[in-house]
C-alpha positions in Angstrom: 3.6 -24.5 28.9 1.4 -22.5 26.6 4.1 -19.9 25.8 6.5 -22.7 24.6 3.7 -24.0 22.4 3.1 -20.6 20.9 6.8 -20.0 20.4 7.2 -23.4 18.6 4.3 -22.6 16.3 5.8 -19.2 15.5 9.2 -20.7 14.8 7.7 -23.4 12.5 5.8 -20.8 10.5 8.8 -18.5 10.3 11.1 -21.3 9.1 8.8 -22.1 6.2 8.4 -18.5 5.0 10.8 -17.2 2.5 9.3 -13.8 1.6 8.3 -14.7 -2.0 4.6 -14.9 -1.4 2.8 -12.0 0.3 2.6 -13.0 4.0 -1.2 -13.1 4.1 -1.3 -15.5 1.2 1.4 -17.7 2.7 -0.5 -17.9 6.1 -3.7 -18.8 4.3 -2.0 -21.6 2.5 0.0 -22.8 5.6 -3.1 -22.9 7.9 -5.1 -24.7 5.2 -2.3 -27.4 5.0 -2.0 -27.6 8.8 -5.6 -28.0 10.0 -4.5 -29.4 13.3 -3.8 -25.8 14.3 -6.8 -24.4 16.2 -8.3 -20.9 15.8 -6.3 -19.7 18.9 -3.0 -21.0 17.4 -3.7 -19.3 14.1 -4.7 -16.0 15.7 -1.5 -15.9 17.9 0.8 -17.0 15.1 -0.6 -14.3 12.8 -0.1 -11.7 15.5 3.4 -12.8 16.4 4.7 -13.0 12.8 3.3 -9.7 11.7 4.7 -8.1 14.9 8.1 -9.7 14.3 8.4 -8.3 10.7 7.3 -4.8 11.9 10.6 -4.6 13.8 12.5 -4.8 10.5 16.2 -5.2 11.1 16.3 -3.4 14.5 18.0 -5.4 17.3 19.3 -7.5 14.5 21.9 -9.3 16.7 19.5 -10.2 19.5 17.9 -13.6 20.1 15.0 -14.1 17.8 12.4 -14.7 20.5 13.6 -11.6 22.4 13.1 -9.6 19.2 9.6 -11.1 18.9 8.8 -10.0 22.4 10.1 -6.5 21.8 8.2 -6.2 18.5 5.0 -7.6 20.0 5.3 -5.1 22.9 5.7 -2.2 20.5 2.9 -3.2 18.1 0.1 -4.1 20.5 -2.0 -2.6 23.3 -2.7 -6.0 24.9 -0.1 -8.3 26.5 0.9 -11.7 25.3 2.5 -14.8 26.7 5.7 -14.0 24.9 5.8 -10.5 26.4 5.2 -11.8 29.8 7.9 -14.5 29.5 10.6 -12.4 27.9 9.8 -8.9 29.1 8.0 -9.4 32.4 9.0 -5.9 33.7 7.0 -4.4 30.7 3.8 -6.5 30.7 2.0 -3.8 32.6 3.3 -1.0 30.3 1.8 -2.4 27.0 -1.1 0.1 27.2 1.3 3.1 27.0 1.7 5.3 23.9 4.1 4.1 21.2 6.4 7.0 22.0 6.6 6.0 25.7 7.2 2.4 24.8 10.0 3.3 22.4 11.7 5.2 25.3 11.3 2.1 27.6 12.8 -0.3 25.0 15.7 2.1 24.2 16.5 2.4 27.9 16.6 -1.4 28.4 18.3 -2.2 25.1 20.6 0.7 24.1 21.5 -1.2 20.9 17.9 -0.6 19.7 18.0 2.0 16.9 14.7 3.1 15.4 16.1 3.9 11.9 17.1 0.2 11.6 13.4 -0.7 11.5 13.6 0.7 7.9 17.2 -0.1 6.9 17.0 1.7 3.5 16.8 5.2 5.0 19.5 6.6 2.7 17.2 6.1 -0.2 14.2 8.0 1.2 12.5 10.9 -0.6 13.8 14.2 0.8 10.4 15.4 2.0 9.7 12.3 4.1 9.7 12.9 7.9 11.9 10.0 9.0 11.0 9.7 12.7 7.2 9.7 12.0 7.7 7.3 9.1 9.8 4.8 11.1 7.3 4.9 14.0 4.4 4.2 11.6 5.6 0.6 11.1 4.4 -0.3 14.6 0.9 0.9 13.8 -1.6 -1.2 11.8 -2.9 0.9 8.9 -6.6 1.5 8.5 -9.0 0.3 5.8 -10.4 3.2 3.8 -13.6 3.5 1.8 -14.2 6.1 -0.9 -18.0 6.7 -0.7 -20.1 8.2 -3.5 -21.9 11.4 -2.8 -25.3 10.8 -1.1 -24.4 7.4 0.3 -22.3 8.2 3.4 -25.2 8.1 5.9 -26.5 4.8 4.6 -23.1 3.1 4.7 -22.3 4.4 8.1 -25.7 3.1 9.4 -25.1 -0.3 8.0 -21.6 -0.5 9.5 -22.9 0.7 12.9 -25.7 -1.9 12.9 -23.0 -4.6 12.7 -21.0 -3.0 15.5 -18.3 -1.6 13.1 -16.9 1.7 14.0 -16.2 4.1 11.1 -14.5 7.4 11.2 -15.2 10.1 8.5 -12.0 11.5 7.1 -13.8 13.9 4.8 -17.1 14.0 2.9 -16.2 11.0 0.8 -13.8 8.9 2.9 -14.3 6.6 5.8 -11.6 4.9 7.9 -12.3 1.4 9.4 -10.2 -1.0 11.4 -8.0 -3.1 9.1 -9.4 -6.6 8.7 -13.1 -5.5 8.8 -15.1 -8.2 7.0 -16.8 -5.8 4.6 -18.2 -8.5 2.3 -20.6 -9.6 5.1 -21.8 -6.1 5.8 -21.6 -4.2 2.5 -22.1 -6.3 -0.6 -20.1 -4.9 -3.5 -22.0 -2.2 -5.2 -21.6 1.2 -6.9 -21.9 3.2 -3.7 -18.3 2.8 -2.5 -14.9 1.6 -3.3 -12.1 0.2 -1.1 -9.3 2.6 -1.7 -6.4 3.8 0.4 -6.7 7.4 1.6 -3.4 8.4 -0.2 -4.5 6.7 -3.4 -7.7 8.8 -3.3 -5.6 11.9 -2.9 -3.8 11.3 -6.2 -7.0 12.1 -7.9 -6.5 15.8 -7.1 -3.9 15.9 -9.9 -6.2 14.3 -12.6 -8.4 17.3 -13.4 -10.3 15.6 -16.2 -12.6 17.5 -18.5 -15.9 16.3 -20.1 -15.6 13.8 -22.9 -11.8 13.5 -22.8 -10.1 10.3 -23.7 -7.8 8.9 -21.0 -5.5 6.0 -20.7 -4.8 4.2 -17.4 -1.8 2.3 -18.7 -0.9 0.2 -15.7 -4.4 -0.3 -14.5 -4.1 -3.4 -12.4 -7.6 -3.8 -10.7 -8.7 -0.4 -11.9 -8.8 1.7 -8.7 -7.4 4.9 -10.4 -9.7 4.4 -13.4 -12.8 4.3 -11.1 -11.5 7.4 -9.3 -11.1 9.2 -12.6 -14.6 8.1 -13.7 -16.2 9.3 -10.5 -14.5 12.7 -11.0 -15.8 13.0 -14.6 -18.3 10.2 -15.7 -18.2 11.3 -19.3 -14.5 10.5 -19.7 -13.7 7.8 -22.3 -11.3 5.2 -21.1 -8.6 2.8 -22.2 -7.2 0.5 -19.6 -4.2 -1.7 -20.1 -2.0 -4.0 -18.0 0.6 -6.7 -18.7 -1.4 -9.2 -16.6 -4.6 -10.5 -18.2 -5.8 -11.8 -14.9 -5.6 -8.3 -13.4 -7.8 -7.0 -16.3 -10.3 -9.8 -15.6 -10.5 -8.7 -12.0 -10.9 -5.1 -13.3 -13.9 -6.3 -15.4 -15.6 -7.6 -12.3 -14.8 -4.5 -10.3 -16.0 -2.2 -13.1 -19.2 -4.2 -13.4 -19.9 -3.9 -9.7 -19.3 -0.1 -9.9 -21.6 0.3 -12.8 -18.8 1.4 -15.3 -19.8 -0.3 -18.5 -18.1 1.6 -21.4 -14.3 1.2 -21.7 -11.7 -0.4 -23.8 -9.0 -2.7 -22.5 -5.8 -4.1 -23.9 -3.1 -6.5 -22.6 0.1 -4.6 -23.2 3.7 -5.0 -22.1 4.8 -1.3 -21.9 8.5 -2.2 -21.8 8.1 -3.2 -25.5 7.2 -1.2 -28.6 3.3 -1.2 -28.9 3.1 0.9 -32.0 1.1 -1.8 -33.8 -1.6 -1.7 -31.2 -1.5 2.0 -30.4 -0.4 3.9 -33.6 -3.7 5.7 -34.0 -4.3 6.6 -30.4 -4.1 10.1 -28.9 -5.0 10.7 -25.3 -6.1 13.8 -23.3 -4.5 12.3 -20.2 -2.4 9.3 -19.2 -2.3 7.8 -15.7 0.9 6.0 -15.1 0.5 4.2 -11.7 4.0 2.7 -12.2 5.3 -0.7 -11.1 7.4 0.0 -8.0 9.0 -1.3 -4.9 5.7 -0.7 -3.0 7.8 0.7 -0.1 5.1 3.2 0.9 2.7 0.3 1.6 5.0 -1.8 3.8 3.0 -0.9 6.8 0.5 -3.4 5.3 3.1 -5.8 4.2 5.9 -5.5 6.9 7.5 -8.7 5.7 9.1 -6.5 3.0 11.1 -4.7 5.7 12.9 -8.0 6.3 13.2 -9.5 2.8 13.5 -6.6 0.4 16.7 -6.4 -1.6 18.0 -2.8 -2.1 19.3 -3.5 -5.6 15.6 -3.8 -6.7 15.2 0.0 -6.4 17.3 0.6 -9.4 15.5 -2.2 -11.3 12.1 -0.4 -10.7 13.6 3.0 -11.5 14.8 1.8 -14.9 11.4 0.2 -15.6 9.5 3.4 -14.7 11.6 5.5 -17.1 11.2 3.0 -19.9 7.4 2.8 -19.5 7.1 6.6 -19.3 9.2 7.0 -22.5 7.0 4.4 -24.3 3.6 6.0 -23.3 4.2 9.7 -23.5 4.3 9.6 -27.3 0.6 8.9 -27.3 -0.2 12.0 -25.2 -1.6 15.1 -26.9 0.5 18.3 -26.5 -0.5 20.3 -23.5 -2.1 17.4 -21.8 -1.1 15.7 -18.5 0.9 12.6 -17.6 0.0 11.6 -14.1 3.0 9.7 -12.7 2.2 7.8 -9.5 4.1 5.4 -7.2 3.4 3.9 -3.8 7.1 4.2 -3.1 9.1 6.3 -0.6 12.4 6.0 -2.5 13.8 9.1 -4.2 15.2 6.9 -7.1 11.6 6.0 -8.0 10.1 9.4 -7.3 12.0 12.7 -7.6 14.8 11.2 -9.6 12.5 9.7 -12.1 10.7 13.0 -12.5 14.1 14.7 -13.1 14.9 12.1 -15.8 11.5 12.7 -17.4 12.1 16.4 -17.6 15.5 16.0 -19.1 14.7 13.3 -21.6 11.1 13.7 -22.6 9.0 16.6 -23.9 7.4 17.2 -20.5 7.3 20.1 -18.0 6.4 19.7 -14.4 3.3 21.3 -13.0 3.2 19.8 -9.6 4.7 16.9 -7.6 4.0 15.7 -4.1 4.9 13.1 -1.5 1.6 12.1 0.0 2.5 11.4 3.7 0.1 8.7 4.6 2.1 7.8 7.8 0.3 10.7 9.5 -3.1 9.1 8.8 -2.6 5.3 9.2 -2.5 5.2 5.4 0.0 4.3 2.6 2.6 6.9 1.6 2.6 7.7 -2.1 4.2 10.0 -4.6 2.4 11.7 -7.5 3.4 14.2 -10.2 1.5 16.0 -12.9 3.6 16.7 -16.0 2.3 18.4 -19.1 3.5 17.5 -22.6 5.2 20.4 -24.2 
């Protein structure tokens, strides 16, 4: 039977995955090594395994394939062979709203508890609305574009010509279905950037002035730097990261965006970098800190299953150390922009409390950016001024 074939394929993939690689990279490698799997098999396995991880640890004592069926029912608006085999009474209900489907599942399986989807709820930032956050894991986040002024109509027209629906969020942001193959429709150029909606909103705290000198100290592929540059093109920029390959990717992205003048350094910010930075003084520092990434787990739901809670304190210590090592290069009265894509208070409010107690900083503003209301990531950002 086809359903048994699909279940075996799911079980084989699940048994090989250990949570170390991001799931999308693992699947790419697995499918490449198992070319006997047809396109239909690959499509269903991908749907099933992502649905399964979106259930987190809820119904943890139930049979694995029953958990898969429940997850697939909650995550999708079209039925599947697994739903029809394991939940036949619900196969005609798959089109209902998520709220209605959660009521149905809770009625059939009283042991289903929504908070167990995200089993680290005691660590959550206090401003987070738990019910909406938990429910968001059953909804695929959108893909967001940040569009330069004057290019919105042209980009929407190109997307529409290829049958791609785009939804304007504001004058500079478009939302598209996740998985949209942009490279075939919109070749990389300076008119837009792929950037999550919440990540774009962190730019409201930057407030750069003409000709200032800023440091994006954990730059990765440079998304925050490009946002800063678009806000104030005259800003002078130093970008750094511990990973040289990330800075190589940054070079390519900057080139495509038309950003040509910047400095870059490979730096380990957990160490003393006085030899490299002793003469530097910055008008602003962006610290997009290494973190658990828990605000992005709607995109990487495998983390709901594999994340170890003890890592929260590991990241918190790292964030405090990095902040202490970079703030010395900030001019008095100028901002440190502290950002995480985490929902954990130990990485957010508690780090800010530590910064205020131990460094010459005062808080101007901090905010939990609630992306779960907008099919986006949830992030935390704070603007602190050096005393």
